Structure formats: C-alpha cells, structure tokens
ROZADO-185685 format. One record per atom (N, C-alpha, C, O): residue in three letters; chain; atom name; x negated, y negated, z. Coordinates in Angstrom, 3 decimals. Last residue first. Example, Ala and Ser with C-alpha at 12.3 -4.5 7.8 and 13.67 -1.06 7.14 Angstrom:
2
{SER; A; N; {-12.850; 2.250; 7.080}} {SER; A; CA; {-13.670; 1.060; 7.140}} {SER; A; C; {-12.900; -0.030; 7.870}} {SER; A; O; {-13.409; -1.138; 8.039}} {ALA; A; N; {-13.190; 5.690; 7.800}} {ALA; A; CA; {-12.300; 4.500; 7.800}} {ALA; A; C; {-13.200; 3.300; 7.800}} {ALA; A; O; {-14.236; 3.319; 8.465}} 
This chain:
96
{LEU; A; N; {27.453; 12.720; -5.144}} {LEU; A; CA; {27.642; 13.591; -6.309}} {LEU; A; C; {28.218; 14.915; -5.926}} {LEU; A; O; {28.439; 15.764; -6.789}} {PHE; A; N; {27.004; 11.384; -2.804}} {PHE; A; CA; {28.007; 10.830; -3.723}} {PHE; A; C; {28.324; 11.770; -4.872}} {PHE; A; O; {29.365; 11.628; -5.512}} {LEU; A; N; {24.936; 12.626; -1.542}} {LEU; A; CA; {26.265; 12.782; -0.951}} {LEU; A; C; {27.364; 12.298; -1.894}} {LEU; A; O; {28.509; 12.740; -1.804}} {TYR; A; N; {22.607; 11.888; -2.686}} {TYR; A; CA; {23.170; 13.165; -3.115}} {TYR; A; C; {24.566; 13.408; -2.547}} {TYR; A; O; {25.288; 14.289; -3.013}} {ILE; A; N; {21.833; 9.637; -1.388}} {ILE; A; CA; {22.389; 9.459; -2.718}} {ILE; A; C; {23.035; 10.755; -3.227}} {ILE; A; O; {23.906; 10.719; -4.096}} {GLY; A; N; {20.585; 9.619; 1.013}} {GLY; A; CA; {21.982; 9.989; 0.989}} {GLY; A; C; {22.637; 9.855; -0.361}} {GLY; A; O; {23.859; 9.948; -0.476}} {ARG; A; N; {18.053; 8.625; 0.488}} {ARG; A; CA; {18.205; 10.038; 0.884}} {ARG; A; C; {19.643; 10.506; 0.765}} {ARG; A; O; {19.893; 11.669; 0.447}} {PHE; A; N; {18.640; 5.976; -0.142}} {PHE; A; CA; {17.982; 6.826; -1.135}} {PHE; A; C; {18.076; 8.302; -0.784}} {PHE; A; O; {18.170; 9.143; -1.678}} {ALA; A; N; {19.897; 5.139; 2.241}} {ALA; A; CA; {20.600; 5.036; 0.960}} {ALA; A; C; {19.969; 5.945; -0.088}} {ALA; A; O; {20.681; 6.611; -0.840}} {LEU; A; N; {17.921; 5.547; 4.154}} {LEU; A; CA; {19.177; 6.296; 4.242}} {LEU; A; C; {19.936; 6.270; 2.920}} {LEU; A; O; {20.545; 7.265; 2.529}} {VAL; A; N; {16.104; 3.663; 3.191}} {VAL; A; CA; {15.735; 5.077; 3.228}} {VAL; A; C; {16.986; 5.943; 3.311}} {VAL; A; O; {17.095; 6.955; 2.618}} {PHE; A; N; {17.582; 1.331; 3.604}} {PHE; A; CA; {17.198; 1.712; 2.249}} {PHE; A; C; {16.810; 3.180; 2.182}} {PHE; A; O; {17.151; 3.868; 1.220}} {CYS; A; N; {17.788; 1.339; 6.411}} {CYS; A; CA; {19.008; 1.444; 5.594}} {CYS; A; C; {18.689; 1.846; 4.157}} {CYS; A; O; {19.435; 2.615; 3.551}} {TYR; A; N; {15.057; 1.031; 7.055}} {TYR; A; CA; {15.798; 2.207; 7.512}} {TYR; A; C; {17.069; 2.410; 6.675}} {TYR; A; O; {17.379; 3.534; 6.280}} {VAL; A; N; {14.570; -1.484; 5.963}} {VAL; A; CA; {13.855; -0.315; 5.435}} {VAL; A; C; {14.586; 0.961; 5.829}} {VAL; A; O; {14.719; 1.875; 5.015}} {ASN; A; N; {16.283; -3.042; 7.613}} {ASN; A; CA; {16.465; -2.980; 6.157}} {ASN; A; C; {15.796; -1.750; 5.556}} {ASN; A; O; {16.391; -1.055; 4.733}} {LEU; A; N; {15.091; -2.649; 10.131}} {LEU; A; CA; {16.466; -2.202; 9.898}} {LEU; A; C; {16.764; -2.096; 8.402}} {LEU; A; O; {17.430; -1.155; 7.972}} {VAL; A; N; {12.663; -3.906; 9.650}} {VAL; A; CA; {12.684; -2.483; 9.997}} {VAL; A; C; {14.071; -1.905; 9.759}} {VAL; A; O; {14.206; -0.795; 9.243}} {ALA; A; N; {13.622; -6.493; 9.220}} {ALA; A; CA; {12.908; -5.793; 8.147}} {ALA; A; C; {12.880; -4.290; 8.406}} {ALA; A; O; {13.055; -3.494; 7.483}} {LEU; A; N; {14.640; -7.157; 11.709}} {LEU; A; CA; {15.571; -7.014; 10.597}} {LEU; A; C; {14.917; -6.292; 9.411}} {LEU; A; O; {15.589; -5.562; 8.682}} {LEU; A; N; {12.225; -7.330; 13.070}} {LEU; A; CA; {13.250; -6.377; 13.497}} {LEU; A; C; {14.248; -6.114; 12.381}} {LEU; A; O; {14.645; -4.973; 12.146}} {PRO; A; N; {10.967; -9.426; 11.676}} {PRO; A; CA; {10.396; -8.068; 11.654}} {PRO; A; C; {11.399; -6.999; 12.096}} {PRO; A; O; {11.413; -5.894; 11.554}} {MET; A; N; {12.933; -11.563; 12.191}} {MET; A; CA; {12.659; -11.052; 10.839}} {MET; A; C; {11.973; -9.690; 10.829}} {MET; A; O; {12.366; -8.843; 10.028}} {PHE; A; N; {12.942; -12.192; 14.965}} {PHE; A; CA; {14.097; -11.566; 14.344}} {PHE; A; C; {13.790; -10.939; 12.985}} {PHE; A; O; {14.335; -9.884; 12.661}} {ILE; A; N; {10.532; -13.459; 15.582}} {ILE; A; CA; {10.923; -12.245; 16.304}} {ILE; A; C; {11.997; -11.480; 15.543}} {ILE; A; O; {11.962; -10.251; 15.486}} {MET; A; N; {10.384; -15.582; 13.824}} {MET; A; CA; {9.201; -14.739; 13.989}} {MET; A; C; {9.503; -13.459; 14.761}} {MET; A; O; {8.789; -12.468; 14.604}} {LEU; A; N; {12.873; -16.848; 14.110}} {LEU; A; CA; {12.552; -16.162; 12.861}} {LEU; A; C; {11.366; -15.222; 13.015}} {LEU; A; O; {11.345; -14.161; 12.392}} {PHE; A; N; {12.582; -17.828; 16.771}} {PHE; A; CA; {13.695; -16.963; 16.393}} {PHE; A; C; {13.384; -16.176; 15.130}} {PHE; A; O; {13.608; -14.966; 15.082}} {LEU; A; N; {10.360; -19.538; 16.661}} {LEU; A; CA; {10.277; -18.306; 17.429}} {LEU; A; C; {11.382; -17.322; 17.054}} {LEU; A; O; {11.148; -16.114; 17.021}} {ASN; A; N; {8.814; -21.244; 14.294}} {ASN; A; CA; {10.182; -20.922; 14.674}} {ASN; A; C; {10.199; -19.552; 15.347}} {ASN; A; O; {10.067; -18.526; 14.680}} {GLY; A; N; {6.297; -21.567; 13.316}} {GLY; A; CA; {6.548; -22.033; 14.670}} {GLY; A; C; {7.947; -21.719; 15.166}} {GLY; A; O; {8.237; -21.909; 16.347}} {LEU; A; N; {6.357; -20.842; 10.696}} {LEU; A; CA; {5.703; -19.921; 11.621}} {LEU; A; C; {5.924; -20.328; 13.069}} {LEU; A; O; {5.753; -19.504; 13.968}} {ARG; A; N; {7.343; -22.302; 8.557}} {ARG; A; CA; {8.282; -21.838; 9.574}} {ARG; A; C; {7.665; -20.838; 10.558}} {ARG; A; O; {8.391; -20.068; 11.186}} {PHE; A; N; {4.734; -21.411; 6.392}} {PHE; A; CA; {5.909; -22.257; 6.611}} {PHE; A; C; {6.837; -21.570; 7.603}} {PHE; A; O; {7.085; -20.370; 7.488}} {ARG; A; N; {2.664; -20.253; 4.832}} {ARG; A; CA; {2.411; -20.879; 6.126}} {ARG; A; C; {3.508; -21.889; 6.468}} {ARG; A; O; {3.241; -23.048; 6.785}} {MET; A; N; {3.077; -18.705; 2.617}} {MET; A; CA; {3.190; -20.155; 2.444}} {MET; A; C; {2.893; -20.944; 3.712}} {MET; A; O; {2.870; -22.174; 3.680}} {ILE; A; N; {2.589; -16.172; 3.760}} {ILE; A; CA; {1.903; -16.569; 2.531}} {ILE; A; C; {1.908; -18.079; 2.373}} {ILE; A; O; {0.886; -18.677; 2.039}} {PHE; A; N; {4.317; -16.083; 5.960}} {PHE; A; CA; {2.872; -16.069; 6.172}} {PHE; A; C; {2.110; -16.526; 4.937}} {PHE; A; O; {1.087; -17.200; 5.058}} {MET; A; N; {6.779; -16.207; 4.688}} {MET; A; CA; {6.497; -17.153; 5.774}} {MET; A; C; {4.993; -17.218; 6.033}} {MET; A; O; {4.456; -18.294; 6.297}} {SER; A; N; {6.679; -14.035; 3.008}} {SER; A; CA; {6.489; -15.361; 2.418}} {SER; A; C; {6.293; -16.441; 3.479}} {SER; A; O; {5.702; -17.484; 3.196}} {ALA; A; N; {7.171; -11.950; 4.843}} {ALA; A; CA; {5.886; -12.030; 4.140}} {ALA; A; C; {5.647; -13.425; 3.569}} {ALA; A; O; {4.531; -13.941; 3.639}} {TYR; A; N; {9.791; -12.577; 5.659}} {TYR; A; CA; {8.711; -12.493; 6.641}} {TYR; A; C; {7.348; -12.625; 5.972}} {TYR; A; O; {6.472; -13.330; 6.474}} {VAL; A; N; {11.166; -12.477; 3.204}} {VAL; A; CA; {11.182; -13.695; 4.026}} {VAL; A; C; {10.001; -13.689; 4.985}} {VAL; A; O; {9.292; -14.687; 5.107}} {ALA; A; N; {10.689; -9.835; 2.387}} {ALA; A; CA; {10.205; -10.944; 1.569}} {ALA; A; C; {10.170; -12.243; 2.363}} {ALA; A; O; {9.237; -13.032; 2.210}} {ILE; A; N; {11.993; -8.466; 4.441}} {ILE; A; CA; {10.567; -8.237; 4.209}} {ILE; A; C; {9.978; -9.389; 3.407}} {ILE; A; O; {8.885; -9.866; 3.714}} {ALA; A; N; {14.639; -9.274; 4.173}} {ALA; A; CA; {13.898; -9.644; 5.374}} {ALA; A; C; {12.398; -9.465; 5.191}} {ALA; A; O; {11.614; -10.242; 5.735}} {GLY; A; N; {16.539; -8.791; 2.206}} {GLY; A; CA; {15.354; -9.567; 1.871}} {GLY; A; C; {14.503; -9.964; 3.055}} {GLY; A; O; {13.717; -10.906; 2.956}} {GLY; A; N; {18.974; -7.621; 2.698}} {GLY; A; CA; {17.858; -6.769; 2.317}} {GLY; A; C; {16.579; -7.506; 2.009}} {GLY; A; O; {15.608; -6.882; 1.580}} {LEU; A; N; {20.971; -9.090; 3.797}} {LEU; A; CA; {21.299; -8.331; 2.596}} {LEU; A; C; {20.145; -7.474; 2.095}} {LEU; A; O; {20.318; -6.683; 1.167}} {PHE; A; N; {19.676; -10.463; 5.832}} {PHE; A; CA; {20.610; -9.384; 6.181}} {PHE; A; C; {20.927; -8.506; 4.972}} {PHE; A; O; {21.130; -7.300; 5.121}} {ALA; A; N; {18.279; -12.352; 4.289}} {ALA; A; CA; {17.542; -11.361; 5.078}} {ALA; A; C; {18.437; -10.185; 5.458}} {ALA; A; O; {18.002; -9.034; 5.411}} {ALA; A; N; {20.358; -13.843; 3.251}} {ALA; A; CA; {19.477; -13.133; 2.325}} {ALA; A; C; {18.673; -12.063; 3.056}} {ALA; A; O; {18.415; -10.992; 2.506}} {LEU; A; N; {21.314; -14.848; 5.694}} {LEU; A; CA; {22.165; -13.987; 4.870}} {LEU; A; C; {21.325; -13.189; 3.876}} {LEU; A; O; {21.555; -11.995; 3.683}} {LEU; A; N; {19.178; -16.451; 6.492}} {LEU; A; CA; {19.536; -15.287; 7.302}} {LEU; A; C; {20.432; -14.324; 6.527}} {LEU; A; O; {20.317; -13.110; 6.689}} {LEU; A; N; {19.324; -18.362; 4.442}} {LEU; A; CA; {18.110; -17.580; 4.636}} {LEU; A; C; {18.398; -16.326; 5.449}} {LEU; A; O; {17.904; -15.249; 5.117}} {LYS; A; N; {21.814; -19.453; 4.856}} {LYS; A; CA; {21.561; -18.739; 3.607}} {LYS; A; C; {20.315; -17.862; 3.717}} {LYS; A; O; {20.260; -16.767; 3.159}} {GLY; A; N; {21.322; -20.640; 7.348}} {GLY; A; CA; {22.358; -19.618; 7.210}} {GLY; A; C; {22.165; -18.801; 5.954}} {GLY; A; O; {22.334; -17.582; 5.976}} {ASP; A; N; {19.444; -22.577; 6.776}} {ASP; A; CA; {19.045; -21.425; 7.580}} {ASP; A; C; {20.068; -20.305; 7.500}} {ASP; A; O; {19.703; -19.132; 7.579}} {GLY; A; N; {19.655; -24.937; 5.162}} {GLY; A; CA; {19.993; -23.629; 4.631}} {GLY; A; C; {19.515; -22.450; 5.444}} {GLY; A; O; {19.203; -21.406; 4.871}} {LYS; A; N; {16.987; -27.295; 5.471}} {LYS; A; CA; {18.399; -26.999; 5.252}} {LYS; A; C; {18.549; -25.547; 4.816}} {LYS; A; O; {17.657; -24.996; 4.170}} {ILE; A; N; {14.888; -29.420; 7.112}} {ILE; A; CA; {15.049; -28.022; 6.710}} {ILE; A; C; {16.535; -27.733; 6.631}} {ILE; A; O; {17.260; -27.907; 7.611}} {THR; A; N; {13.370; -32.502; 6.102}} {THR; A; CA; {14.425; -31.760; 6.796}} {THR; A; C; {14.500; -30.339; 6.241}} {THR; A; O; {14.216; -30.092; 5.069}} {GLY; A; N; {11.499; -33.962; 4.603}} {GLY; A; CA; {11.236; -33.706; 6.012}} {GLY; A; C; {12.333; -32.996; 6.778}} {GLY; A; O; {12.245; -32.891; 8.001}} {ASP; A; N; {11.577; -34.387; 1.852}} {ASP; A; CA; {12.319; -35.305; 2.719}} {ASP; A; C; {12.190; -35.018; 4.213}} {ASP; A; O; {12.731; -35.773; 5.021}} {ALA; A; N; {9.470; -32.756; 0.677}} {ALA; A; CA; {10.012; -33.935; 0.006}} {ALA; A; C; {10.677; -34.898; 0.990}} {ALA; A; O; {10.382; -36.093; 0.976}} {GLU; A; N; {8.910; -30.635; 2.352}} {GLU; A; CA; {7.813; -31.528; 1.992}} {GLU; A; C; {8.326; -32.813; 1.362}} {GLU; A; O; {7.689; -33.858; 1.494}} {TYR; A; N; {11.427; -29.460; 2.383}} {TYR; A; CA; {10.878; -29.998; 3.627}} {TYR; A; C; {9.737; -30.966; 3.340}} {TYR; A; O; {9.608; -31.996; 4.002}} {GLY; A; N; {11.647; -28.617; -0.251}} {GLY; A; CA; {12.576; -29.619; 0.265}} {GLY; A; C; {12.081; -30.258; 1.541}} {GLY; A; O; {12.283; -31.451; 1.767}} {GLU; A; N; {9.625; -26.682; -0.262}} {GLU; A; CA; {9.520; -27.850; -1.142}} {GLU; A; C; {10.458; -28.960; -0.698}} {GLU; A; O; {10.093; -30.134; -0.764}} {LYS; A; N; {10.694; -24.871; 1.588}} {LYS; A; CA; {9.428; -25.533; 1.867}} {LYS; A; C; {9.263; -26.782; 1.016}} {LYS; A; O; {8.815; -27.819; 1.506}} {GLN; A; N; {12.994; -24.063; 0.234}} {GLN; A; CA; {13.110; -24.719; 1.543}} {GLN; A; C; {11.835; -25.478; 1.871}} {GLN; A; O; {11.887; -26.601; 2.374}} {SER; A; N; {11.858; -22.808; -1.963}} {SER; A; CA; {12.611; -24.047; -2.190}} {SER; A; C; {12.852; -24.790; -0.877}} {SER; A; O; {12.910; -26.020; -0.870}} {LYS; A; N; {10.741; -20.627; -0.608}} {LYS; A; CA; {9.865; -21.564; -1.319}} {LYS; A; C; {10.588; -22.885; -1.587}} {LYS; A; O; {9.997; -23.956; -1.452}} {LEU; A; N; {13.019; -19.362; 0.281}} {LEU; A; CA; {12.103; -19.913; 1.272}} {LEU; A; C; {11.141; -20.898; 0.628}} {LEU; A; O; {10.764; -21.894; 1.245}} {PHE; A; N; {14.062; -18.664; -2.241}} {PHE; A; CA; {14.813; -19.551; -1.361}} {PHE; A; C; {13.909; -20.155; -0.294}} {PHE; A; O; {14.024; -21.343; 0.006}} {ARG; A; N; {12.167; -16.898; -3.282}} {ARG; A; CA; {12.395; -18.178; -3.962}} {ARG; A; C; {13.151; -19.165; -3.055}} {ARG; A; O; {12.898; -20.368; -3.104}} {PHE; A; N; {12.488; -14.781; -1.416}} {PHE; A; CA; {11.201; -15.465; -1.586}} {PHE; A; C; {11.383; -16.837; -2.216}} {PHE; A; O; {10.822; -17.824; -1.741}} {ALA; A; N; {15.161; -14.092; -1.853}} {ALA; A; CA; {14.741; -14.545; -0.526}} {ALA; A; C; {13.413; -15.288; -0.611}} {ALA; A; O; {13.231; -16.312; 0.047}} {TYR; A; N; {15.081; -13.261; -4.545}} {TYR; A; CA; {15.897; -14.409; -4.157}} {TYR; A; C; {15.445; -14.966; -2.805}} {TYR; A; O; {15.357; -16.182; -2.635}} {PHE; A; N; {13.403; -11.007; -4.276}} {PHE; A; CA; {12.984; -12.136; -5.107}} {PHE; A; C; {13.768; -13.391; -4.745}} {PHE; A; O; {13.189; -14.473; -4.648}} {ASN; A; N; {15.032; -9.405; -2.654}} {ASN; A; CA; {13.741; -9.861; -2.157}} {ASN; A; C; {13.201; -11.030; -2.969}} {ASN; A; O; {12.604; -11.949; -2.408}} {VAL; A; N; {17.200; -8.995; -4.385}} {VAL; A; CA; {17.416; -9.667; -3.099}} {VAL; A; C; {16.104; -10.183; -2.536}} {VAL; A; O; {16.060; -11.287; -1.994}} {ALA; A; N; {15.918; -7.658; -6.533}} {ALA; A; CA; {16.619; -8.924; -6.739}} {ALA; A; C; {16.809; -9.685; -5.429}} {ALA; A; O; {16.598; -10.897; -5.382}} {LEU; A; N; {14.882; -5.296; -5.380}} {LEU; A; CA; {13.994; -6.278; -6.000}} {LEU; A; C; {14.661; -7.642; -6.148}} {LEU; A; O; {14.028; -8.671; -5.910}} {ILE; A; N; {17.289; -4.070; -4.562}} {ILE; A; CA; {16.242; -4.388; -3.588}} {ILE; A; C; {15.303; -5.452; -4.146}} {ILE; A; O; {14.968; -6.409; -3.448}} {TYR; A; N; {18.620; -3.781; -7.050}} {TYR; A; CA; {19.207; -4.560; -5.961}} {TYR; A; C; {18.144; -4.995; -4.949}} {TYR; A; O; {18.110; -6.153; -4.534}} {VAL; A; N; {16.895; -2.061; -8.392}} {VAL; A; CA; {17.110; -3.409; -8.916}} {VAL; A; C; {17.705; -4.316; -7.840}} {VAL; A; O; {17.334; -5.485; -7.735}} {GLY; A; N; {17.186; 0.224; -6.744}} {GLY; A; CA; {15.890; -0.421; -6.951}} {GLY; A; C; {16.015; -1.844; -7.441}} {GLY; A; O; {15.318; -2.736; -6.958}} {PHE; A; N; {19.914; 0.837; -7.052}} {PHE; A; CA; {19.369; 0.511; -5.734}} {PHE; A; C; {18.038; -0.220; -5.861}} {PHE; A; O; {17.798; -1.192; -5.144}} {CYS; A; N; {19.941; 1.336; -9.862}} {CYS; A; CA; {20.771; 0.270; -9.272}} {CYS; A; C; {20.257; -0.142; -7.895}} {CYS; A; O; {20.172; -1.334; -7.597}} {VAL; A; N; {18.204; 3.535; -10.051}} {VAL; A; CA; {17.883; 2.289; -10.740}} {VAL; A; C; {18.668; 1.124; -10.139}} {VAL; A; O; {18.114; 0.044; -9.931}} {TYR; A; N; {19.638; 5.418; -8.576}} {TYR; A; CA; {18.295; 5.028; -8.160}} {TYR; A; C; {17.904; 3.689; -8.783}} {TYR; A; O; {17.343; 2.822; -8.114}} {LEU; A; N; {21.910; 5.547; -10.206}} {LEU; A; CA; {22.029; 5.057; -8.831}} {LEU; A; C; {20.679; 4.635; -8.270}} {LEU; A; O; {20.576; 3.625; -7.575}} {ILE; A; N; {20.903; 6.655; -12.541}} {ILE; A; CA; {21.419; 5.288; -12.591}} {ILE; A; C; {21.597; 4.709; -11.194}} {ILE; A; O; {21.452; 3.500; -11.009}} {THR; A; N; {20.368; 9.240; -11.847}} {THR; A; CA; {19.242; 8.333; -12.016}} {THR; A; C; {19.707; 6.883; -12.041}} {THR; A; O; {18.982; 5.987; -11.610}} {MET; A; N; {22.877; 10.343; -11.951}} {MET; A; CA; {22.242; 10.203; -10.670}} {MET; A; C; {21.066; 9.228; -10.754}} {MET; A; O; {20.815; 8.475; -9.813}} 
C-alpha cells in the first residue's frame, strides 16, 4: 500500500517539475526568437497534473500573464487537479 503512495507522490512531483521546466523553456525560446511555441504541450502538462506549477511559474517568471485564457483556465484546472489528487489518495484503500 505504501508503494501506491510513493507512486502517486512521484507522479505529482514529476509532472509539476516537467510543467515548470517546459514553461521556462518557452520563455527562453520567446526571448531568443520572439515566438511562443507549444501551447498544446503546456495545456497537456496542466491537464496531467501540472496546473499548479504552470500557474505559479507564470508569476515567478512574469511570463504569459497577459494571456487571459491561461490566467482564467489554470486556476480552475489547478483546483480540479487538487481535487483529483485528494480523491486518489483517499480512494487508495479501494484498490486493496
């Protein structure tokens, strides 16, 4: 049973780390050539559980704050991610 907790924890950390690094690479690419690429990948990382990292890193790096879609959608998706994680950790006893 402990292995499931560890697997969920590692998954959450990995997805959030990937989302943070992806937004950082988007910012570096924007500074280099002036275009933003990979919004689909950013939204996919947010759907998979990295919405909190995307939203927080937008404020930390002061990047993409003018995008109204991301500023409204990311907090809503972050709440949904937290709710799903809580359900996953509470419902872990259903598997055993």
